[in-house]
Backbone bond lengths (Angstrom), bond angles and torsions (degrees), N, CA, C in turn:
res aa  C-N    CA-C-N  psi(-1)  N-CA   C-N-CA  omega(-1)  CA-C   N-CA-C  phi
1 M - - - 1.467 - - 1.519 108.67 -
2 S 1.286 118.09 120.43 1.453 122.01 -177.17 1.512 111.16 -84.24
3 D 1.369 115.21 170.37 1.459 119.27 176.72 1.522 110.66 -58.58
4 A 1.324 115.88 -35.45 1.460 119.59 -176.34 1.518 112.00 -66.34
5 T 1.334 116.37 -27.66 1.470 119.23 -177.61 1.517 112.81 -105.72
6 L 1.332 116.51 4.33 1.462 119.13 -177.53 1.524 111.27 -58.77
7 H 1.329 116.27 -36.98 1.462 120.67 -179.98 1.523 110.69 -119.28
8 A 1.311 116.30 39.31 1.463 120.72 -179.91 1.514 110.30 -60.72
9 T 1.331 115.88 144.03 1.466 120.46 -177.52 1.518 111.42 -65.37
10 A 1.350 117.60 -19.49 1.458 120.18 179.80 1.526 111.76 -70.81
11 Q 1.321 116.83 -18.94 1.452 119.86 178.98 1.523 109.95 -76.23
12 D 1.318 115.81 141.96 1.455 121.44 179.32 1.526 108.52 -76.98
13 P 1.345 118.47 115.48 1.467 120.14 -178.56 1.518 113.04 -64.66
14 D 1.337 117.15 -16.92 1.463 120.67 178.16 1.526 112.24 -88.78
15 D 1.322 117.03 -4.12 1.458 120.64 -179.58 1.523 109.83 -68.10
16 F 1.327 116.78 136.45 1.463 122.32 -176.76 1.527 111.20 -57.41
17 A 1.329 117.19 -46.46 1.465 120.86 -177.82 1.522 111.34 -62.71
18 V 1.315 117.20 -41.57 1.468 120.98 179.69 1.521 110.30 -63.75
19 Q 1.325 117.38 -42.76 1.457 120.77 -179.09 1.527 111.63 -64.83
20 I 1.340 116.74 -43.21 1.461 119.61 178.71 1.525 110.26 -64.87
21 A 1.324 116.87 -45.09 1.465 120.62 179.79 1.521 111.39 -61.25
22 D 1.331 117.00 -39.20 1.462 120.51 177.84 1.526 111.15 -62.20
23 Q 1.336 116.52 -43.35 1.457 120.00 -179.79 1.526 111.17 -66.88
24 V 1.320 115.86 -39.26 1.468 119.80 178.53 1.520 110.18 -65.23
25 E 1.326 116.29 -47.75 1.463 119.41 -178.83 1.527 110.89 -63.36
26 S 1.327 117.37 -40.25 1.459 121.01 178.87 1.529 110.54 -59.12
27 F 1.335 116.42 -43.23 1.468 120.22 178.41 1.524 110.67 -63.10
28 L 1.327 117.04 -47.21 1.460 120.73 -177.13 1.525 111.17 -60.71
29 V 1.324 116.89 -44.04 1.460 120.65 -179.86 1.524 110.42 -65.16
30 A 1.331 116.55 -44.89 1.461 120.99 -175.17 1.526 112.48 -65.89
31 V 1.342 116.77 -47.69 1.468 118.29 -176.28 1.526 111.30 -72.67
32 T 1.326 117.21 -27.46 1.461 119.41 174.13 1.516 110.46 -64.94
33 E 1.323 116.66 -36.78 1.467 120.49 175.53 1.525 110.91 -66.35
34 V 1.325 116.81 -41.78 1.472 120.04 178.35 1.526 110.18 -59.81
35 A 1.341 116.49 -40.42 1.463 121.32 -177.00 1.525 112.35 -64.61
36 K 1.327 118.30 -19.46 1.461 120.14 177.87 1.518 111.67 -66.91
37 G 1.337 117.06 -21.77 1.452 121.22 175.96 1.507 114.99 78.90
38 D 1.335 118.59 16.78 1.459 120.82 -179.15 1.523 112.18 -68.86
39 E 1.350 116.88 -29.73 1.468 121.00 179.70 1.525 109.35 -132.08
40 P 1.330 117.40 68.53 1.469 120.02 -175.90 1.517 113.81 -62.78
41 D 1.340 117.37 -27.90 1.460 119.78 -177.75 1.525 112.84 -66.64
42 S 1.330 116.61 -24.55 1.469 119.70 -178.83 1.526 112.21 -105.35
43 A 1.339 117.50 10.14 1.462 120.81 -174.57 1.525 112.28 -61.39
44 V 1.327 117.27 -46.15 1.467 120.14 -175.06 1.525 111.93 -64.92
45 P 1.338 119.96 -53.65 1.475 117.97 179.01 1.522 112.81 -63.41
46 F 1.333 118.01 -33.34 1.456 120.09 179.47 1.525 110.86 -68.37
47 L 1.328 117.12 -41.71 1.463 120.44 177.48 1.524 110.80 -65.65
48 L 1.327 117.02 -37.55 1.466 120.70 176.32 1.526 110.31 -57.11
49 L 1.316 116.44 -45.68 1.467 121.14 -179.77 1.526 110.60 -63.99
50 E 1.321 117.29 -46.18 1.466 120.61 -175.85 1.528 111.97 -67.73
51 V 1.332 117.34 -42.12 1.464 119.90 179.40 1.528 110.08 -66.56
52 S 1.325 117.13 -37.85 1.467 120.39 177.37 1.522 111.07 -61.00
53 Q 1.332 116.88 -44.17 1.456 120.38 179.99 1.527 111.35 -67.45
54 L 1.342 116.65 -37.15 1.460 119.67 178.09 1.525 111.13 -63.44
55 L 1.321 116.79 -38.85 1.459 120.09 -178.99 1.527 112.01 -67.42
56 L 1.312 117.65 -21.34 1.469 119.78 172.31 1.527 109.45 -64.75
57 A 1.337 116.20 -44.43 1.464 119.70 176.06 1.520 110.25 -62.60
58 G 1.337 116.69 -40.38 1.459 120.00 177.92 1.509 112.29 -62.65
59 G 1.328 116.72 -40.84 1.455 120.34 177.85 1.514 112.15 -61.79
60 R 1.321 116.39 -39.09 1.464 119.98 178.29 1.521 110.72 -66.89
61 L 1.340 116.34 -39.30 1.464 119.47 177.02 1.524 110.81 -66.50
62 G 1.339 116.03 -39.51 1.457 119.80 -179.22 1.516 112.98 -67.15
63 A 1.327 116.17 -34.18 1.467 120.31 -179.32 1.526 112.35 -81.32
64 H 1.315 116.39 -16.26 1.464 121.13 -178.50 1.529 109.79 -74.57
65 E 1.321 116.17 150.77 1.464 120.05 175.24 1.526 109.32 -59.96
66 D 1.326 116.56 159.91 1.456 121.03 -178.59 1.528 110.67 -57.23
67 I 1.313 114.68 128.60 1.464 120.58 178.88 1.528 108.22 -92.90
68 V 1.318 116.67 127.27 1.460 122.18 -177.75 1.521 109.12 -106.58
69 P 1.337 118.58 124.34 1.470 120.47 -179.12 1.522 111.80 -66.52
70 D 1.325 114.91 156.39 1.461 120.40 -178.53 1.524 111.88 -69.29
71 E 1.321 116.95 -33.15 1.452 121.68 -177.37 1.522 110.29 -110.26
72 R 1.316 115.77 151.79 1.465 120.22 -178.47 1.521 111.44 -68.50
73 Y 1.325 116.30 -37.87 1.454 121.20 -179.17 1.524 109.62 -113.73
74 E 1.310 115.01 140.42 1.461 120.06 -178.88 1.524 110.21 -68.42
75 P 1.333 117.77 129.83 1.471 120.24 177.66 1.529 110.76 -61.01
76 D 1.324 115.42 146.75 1.460 121.33 -179.85 1.522 109.87 -72.32
77 L 1.322 115.55 126.73 1.463 120.57 179.54 1.521 112.61 -98.37
78 G 1.324 117.07 -2.17 1.452 119.55 -176.86 1.517 110.64 81.05
79 P 1.321 117.40 -168.23 1.470 121.18 -177.96 1.526 111.94 -60.53
80 E 1.330 115.51 139.85 1.466 119.99 176.20 1.531 109.55 -74.55
81 P 1.326 118.36 141.34 1.463 120.45 176.58 1.529 110.64 -59.47
82 D 1.309 116.81 141.92 1.453 122.41 -178.41 1.529 109.98 -75.07
83 V 1.320 116.39 129.72 1.468 120.55 179.11 1.528 111.54 -111.94
84 D 1.335 117.78 8.65 1.461 120.05 -176.73 1.523 112.03 -61.32
85 Q 1.336 116.66 -38.50 1.465 119.11 -179.77 1.532 110.71 -65.95
86 L 1.328 116.08 -40.95 1.468 119.31 176.23 1.521 110.60 -62.26
87 R 1.337 116.41 -43.32 1.462 121.02 179.68 1.531 110.59 -59.20
88 E 1.322 116.42 -45.25 1.460 120.86 -179.37 1.524 111.21 -66.20
89 N 1.328 116.43 -38.76 1.466 119.51 178.76 1.523 111.14 -64.59
90 F 1.329 116.85 -44.11 1.459 119.73 178.11 1.530 110.63 -62.87
91 A 1.330 116.62 -41.29 1.468 119.96 -179.83 1.520 110.76 -61.36
92 R 1.326 117.05 -38.74 1.466 120.52 179.50 1.526 111.02 -69.56
93 I 1.336 116.66 -44.95 1.472 120.31 -178.25 1.525 111.27 -65.52
94 L 1.350 116.33 -39.46 1.470 121.76 -174.23 1.519 112.60 -98.76
95 E 1.311 118.34 14.42 1.467 122.92 -170.48 1.535 114.68 -45.50
96 P 1.335 120.10 -45.16 1.478 118.07 -177.48 1.523 113.67 -67.02
97 I 1.334 116.98 -22.93 1.465 119.94 -172.79 1.523 111.96 -131.53
98 D 1.327 117.23 20.85 1.458 121.04 -175.26 1.529 111.95 -66.66
99 V 1.329 117.93 -41.80 1.459 121.86 -176.50 1.527 109.82 -90.68
100 Y 1.323 116.03 132.76 1.465 121.56 178.08 1.523 108.17 -142.66
101 S 1.330 117.46 174.42 1.463 121.16 179.65 1.520 109.74 -109.20
102 E 1.340 116.15 144.27 1.452 121.21 -174.54 1.521 110.43 -143.55
103 V 1.343 115.67 143.74 1.458 122.27 171.65 1.522 106.92 -104.19
104 F 1.339 117.40 117.52 1.460 120.51 -172.87 1.521 112.77 -69.14
105 D 1.332 118.07 -38.22 1.463 120.25 -177.04 1.521 108.99 -133.87
106 P 1.335 117.91 101.74 1.463 120.42 -177.55 1.519 113.33 -66.98
107 Y 1.346 118.05 -13.28 1.459 121.07 179.06 1.520 112.80 -95.81
108 E 1.301 117.26 -2.23 1.457 120.12 176.03 1.528 108.08 -93.52
109 P 1.330 118.05 114.96 1.471 120.68 -172.14 1.523 112.05 -65.04
110 R 1.346 114.13 145.07 1.464 123.18 175.46 1.519 113.25 57.67
111 R 1.308 117.05 29.56 1.458 120.36 176.47 1.531 108.21 -83.88
112 A 1.327 116.56 117.95 1.459 120.91 -176.68 1.525 110.62 -74.54
113 P 1.319 117.10 143.96 1.468 119.63 174.35 1.529 110.53 -61.85
114 V 1.306 115.51 151.49 1.466 121.07 178.68 1.530 108.54 -128.78
115 P 1.332 116.99 154.42 1.471 119.48 178.13 1.522 111.05 -72.76
116 A 1.315 116.21 146.37 1.460 122.74 175.97 1.527 107.79 -142.33
117 R 1.310 115.83 167.66 1.467 120.54 179.07 1.526 110.24 -124.33
118 L 1.318 116.21 132.79 1.458 120.56 176.55 1.526 110.76 -60.21
119 S 1.324 117.18 -39.69 1.463 120.26 -178.93 1.525 111.43 -62.90
120 D 1.337 117.27 -41.61 1.465 120.70 176.83 1.526 110.63 -64.96
121 D 1.329 115.77 -43.44 1.463 120.15 -178.14 1.526 111.15 -60.88
122 L 1.326 116.42 -47.38 1.457 119.89 -178.29 1.531 111.10 -63.53
123 A 1.325 116.61 -40.09 1.466 119.81 178.37 1.522 111.08 -64.79
124 D 1.333 117.34 -39.43 1.466 120.70 179.02 1.527 111.24 -65.56
125 I 1.319 116.32 -42.49 1.467 120.43 178.37 1.524 110.22 -60.98
126 I 1.323 116.19 -46.77 1.467 121.10 179.95 1.524 110.91 -59.20
127 T 1.332 117.01 -41.68 1.465 121.01 -179.92 1.523 111.27 -60.46
128 D 1.329 116.85 -46.83 1.470 120.52 179.34 1.525 111.72 -62.55
129 L 1.322 115.93 -44.60 1.465 119.32 -176.63 1.527 111.55 -68.61
130 R 1.313 117.23 -38.92 1.468 120.57 177.87 1.530 111.46 -62.88
131 H 1.314 115.94 -37.09 1.463 120.28 179.96 1.530 110.06 -59.96
132 G 1.325 116.29 -47.53 1.457 119.61 177.64 1.518 112.62 -66.43
133 M 1.328 116.29 -36.61 1.458 119.68 179.99 1.520 111.41 -64.97
134 A 1.341 117.33 -32.78 1.463 119.93 177.40 1.525 110.67 -62.41
135 H 1.333 116.53 -39.86 1.468 119.84 175.81 1.532 110.53 -65.11
136 Y 1.322 115.69 -43.90 1.462 119.84 -177.26 1.518 111.03 -61.82
137 R 1.324 117.05 -44.29 1.462 120.52 -178.90 1.513 112.38 -69.23
138 A 1.338 115.96 -22.39 1.468 120.30 176.86 1.527 111.78 -85.28
139 G 1.333 117.09 1.95 1.452 121.09 178.07 1.512 114.32 89.75
140 R 1.346 117.84 4.72 1.469 121.44 179.72 1.531 108.50 -94.99
141 T 1.317 115.51 73.52 1.469 120.87 -173.36 1.521 112.25 -63.58
142 T 1.320 117.43 -45.99 1.463 120.13 -178.89 1.525 110.70 -63.82
143 E 1.330 116.60 -39.82 1.460 120.90 177.90 1.524 110.57 -62.14
144 A 1.331 116.09 -41.14 1.462 120.52 178.97 1.520 111.13 -63.30
145 L 1.331 116.13 -46.65 1.473 119.80 179.47 1.525 111.26 -63.78
146 W 1.336 116.02 -40.65 1.472 119.13 177.78 1.519 110.16 -59.77
147 W 1.338 116.07 -46.33 1.460 119.18 -177.75 1.521 111.37 -64.49
148 W 1.332 117.12 -45.92 1.461 119.97 179.69 1.525 111.19 -61.45
149 Q 1.328 117.18 -39.51 1.464 119.90 179.51 1.520 110.53 -69.55
150 F 1.340 117.12 -47.69 1.463 120.87 -179.72 1.527 111.27 -60.31
151 S 1.329 117.58 -48.14 1.462 120.45 -177.35 1.531 111.58 -73.36
152 Y 1.351 116.97 -21.19 1.470 119.22 172.84 1.525 109.75 -62.31
153 F 1.327 116.27 -44.91 1.467 119.93 179.78 1.524 111.79 -74.01
154 S 1.322 117.26 -37.07 1.464 120.34 -171.41 1.508 114.56 -90.37
155 N 1.345 118.70 -22.21 1.464 117.96 -176.17 1.526 114.38 -151.44
156 W 1.337 117.80 -66.90 1.450 116.89 -166.84 1.531 113.42 -70.96
157 G 1.324 117.70 -25.71 1.467 119.15 177.83 1.522 112.52 -65.04
158 P 1.346 118.09 -57.94 1.468 119.35 176.41 1.525 112.89 -58.97
159 T 1.329 116.57 -36.60 1.462 120.02 179.96 1.521 110.91 -65.70
160 A 1.321 116.64 -43.99 1.465 120.34 178.80 1.528 110.97 -65.74
161 S 1.337 117.23 -36.85 1.467 120.08 178.01 1.520 111.23 -64.11
162 A 1.335 116.36 -41.94 1.468 120.44 178.15 1.524 110.33 -65.62
163 T 1.327 115.93 -40.97 1.460 120.52 178.74 1.520 110.76 -62.30
164 L 1.330 116.12 -42.54 1.462 120.41 179.44 1.524 110.94 -61.11
165 R 1.328 117.19 -44.16 1.471 119.92 179.94 1.519 111.10 -62.67
166 A 1.329 116.53 -39.82 1.459 119.64 179.41 1.529 110.95 -65.51
167 L 1.324 117.02 -44.63 1.464 120.37 178.99 1.523 111.24 -64.51
168 Q 1.330 116.56 -39.82 1.468 120.09 175.95 1.522 110.37 -59.98
169 S 1.324 116.61 -44.26 1.462 120.68 -177.90 1.524 111.29 -61.38
170 I 1.333 116.16 -40.89 1.463 120.18 178.94 1.521 110.13 -57.99
171 L 1.325 116.53 -51.13 1.461 120.20 -176.69 1.527 111.73 -69.00
172 I 1.332 116.78 -34.17 1.468 119.84 177.28 1.526 110.39 -60.70
173 H 1.335 116.71 -48.18 1.469 120.21 -179.07 1.521 111.72 -63.69
174 V 1.320 116.96 -37.44 1.459 120.00 -178.30 1.527 111.02 -74.01
175 R 1.316 116.46 -50.17 1.466 119.09 -173.67 1.529 112.74 -72.35
176 L 1.320 117.17 -26.92 1.464 120.23 176.98 1.529 111.74 -94.64
177 N 1.342 115.03 10.25 1.462 120.73 176.69 1.532 111.18 55.14
178 Q 1.331 115.04 49.43 1.456 121.19 -179.97 1.531 109.76 -123.30
179 P 1.343 118.03 72.11 1.470 119.89 -179.18 1.524 110.84 -62.39
180 L 1.329 115.45 143.30 1.449 121.55 -179.95 1.519 110.72 -87.99
181 A 1.332 115.71 168.87 1.451 119.92 176.84 1.516 109.22 -66.74
182 E 1.318 118.21 157.68 1.456 122.78 -173.34 1.517 111.78 -62.78
183 L 1.340 116.19 137.31 1.459 121.21 173.83 1.523 108.16 -62.70
184 D 1.303 116.33 124.04 1.459 118.96 -176.03 1.512 109.74 -148.54
185 G 1.332 117.21 82.83 1.445 119.80 170.89 1.509 116.36 102.44
186 L 1.317 119.25 -6.13 1.461 119.54 178.55 1.517 109.05 -67.13
187 D 1.329 116.92 124.70 1.452 120.73 -174.70 1.516 109.52 -146.62
188 T 1.326 116.56 142.33 1.457 120.21 -179.77 1.521 112.33 -72.24
189 D 1.317 118.77 -8.60 1.466 120.99 178.85 1.522 112.13 -78.94
190 Q 1.340 118.50 -13.20 1.445 121.20 -179.65 1.528 109.92 -73.05
191 D 1.338 116.18 139.03 1.466 120.32 -178.16 1.516 111.98 -76.19
192 T 1.299 117.37 -51.54 1.460 121.17 -178.56 1.522 109.50 -136.39
193 I 1.311 115.89 148.49 1.452 121.51 -179.67 1.515 108.43 -139.10
194 G 1.318 116.73 129.24 1.453 120.66 178.31 1.509 111.37 -79.72
195 D 1.329 114.35 167.23 1.464 119.27 -178.57 1.519 111.85 -60.39
196 E 1.333 117.38 -41.99 1.456 120.15 -178.34 1.522 111.01 -65.31
197 T 1.331 115.95 -38.64 1.459 119.53 178.25 1.521 110.79 -64.62
198 L 1.341 115.30 -42.97 1.457 119.19 178.56 1.528 111.05 -61.53
199 E 1.309 115.66 -42.31 1.463 119.53 -179.77 1.515 110.30 -59.87
200 F 1.323 115.94 -36.41 1.459 119.99 -178.35 1.530 111.70 -78.78
201 E 1.348 115.40 -39.49 1.460 119.44 -170.00 1.523 114.64 -96.51
202 A 1.337 116.99 -34.97 1.461 118.46 -166.16 1.494 111.67 -81.90
203 G 1.160 119.24 30.10 1.414 125.27 178.29 1.475 111.67 -96.91
204 Q 0.947 143.86 -163.62 1.388 169.19 11.15 1.494 116.43 -150.18
205 V 1.312 105.67 114.33 1.441 112.40 160.25 1.522 101.64 -117.61
206 M 1.325 117.65 94.19 1.469 119.84 -177.99 1.523 108.69 -67.33
207 Q 1.323 115.13 143.45 1.459 119.02 -173.41 1.521 111.51 -60.09
208 E 1.337 117.67 -32.67 1.451 117.53 -178.82 1.518 112.73 -70.79
209 E 1.352 117.63 -15.28 1.459 120.29 -179.44 1.522 111.33 -71.95
210 I 1.349 116.67 -46.32 1.465 118.56 -177.48 1.523 112.67 -132.00
211 G 1.341 117.28 -5.94 1.457 119.21 -175.77 1.513 113.37 -63.75
212 E 1.349 116.15 -43.72 1.456 119.24 -177.31 1.515 111.65 -61.53
213 S 1.340 116.13 -39.20 1.459 120.04 -178.92 1.520 111.98 -66.27
214 L 1.343 116.42 -23.17 1.463 120.18 179.00 1.521 112.19 -98.35
215 G 1.330 116.06 8.09 1.454 119.76 177.40 1.517 114.52 82.59
216 I 1.342 116.76 19.49 1.468 121.02 179.96 1.505 108.53 -106.06
217 R 1.307 118.13 123.79 1.463 121.45 178.71 1.521 110.26 -95.39
218 R 1.324 115.60 150.53 1.462 119.93 176.10 1.510 109.62 -67.06
219 S 1.321 115.34 142.91 1.460 118.92 179.24 1.520 109.43 -83.70
């Protein structure tokens, strides 16, 4: 299925596959535009909106019965598109708030939070979604849905949820005039971090960094 026929009028707009593909494509187009950096002041709220909408598609995939691909082995798609430039662009745009702390499994007891990067998360999500879109555009609809559902559970779903929480936290601190302590040393290269260290380090989105762009003045 080519780009020209991706949204052909012959397709049923109520079809589950078409709706999921539309939501995936909308996310990919939107966040790629954000990564260009033309409107850095609105990047955080715009990403919050896009990730929230993407997770609606993920929720529908998660609630759907298991999708079984038509073929036993996944067809070869060739080299994956490079996302390093997107990753670097996101890191530059989100530099003051790129690193955050995340708990991977809230049901695993005593699991310490670990550092993560919004730029890495967004690039990983894009990679998973593009992979499924390549199948969809090639006319392998069931394969695309299987991949999106499988990778929703195994990678991009949890990653998008963590990204959403981080973006929400940024806007909460800014809009409620609750600046965090200064970022000082939090890095994804660290192996383990204790709660006290996280409390000290995993802070700061200072209001002057993004508050003015969101219309929030310092008190």
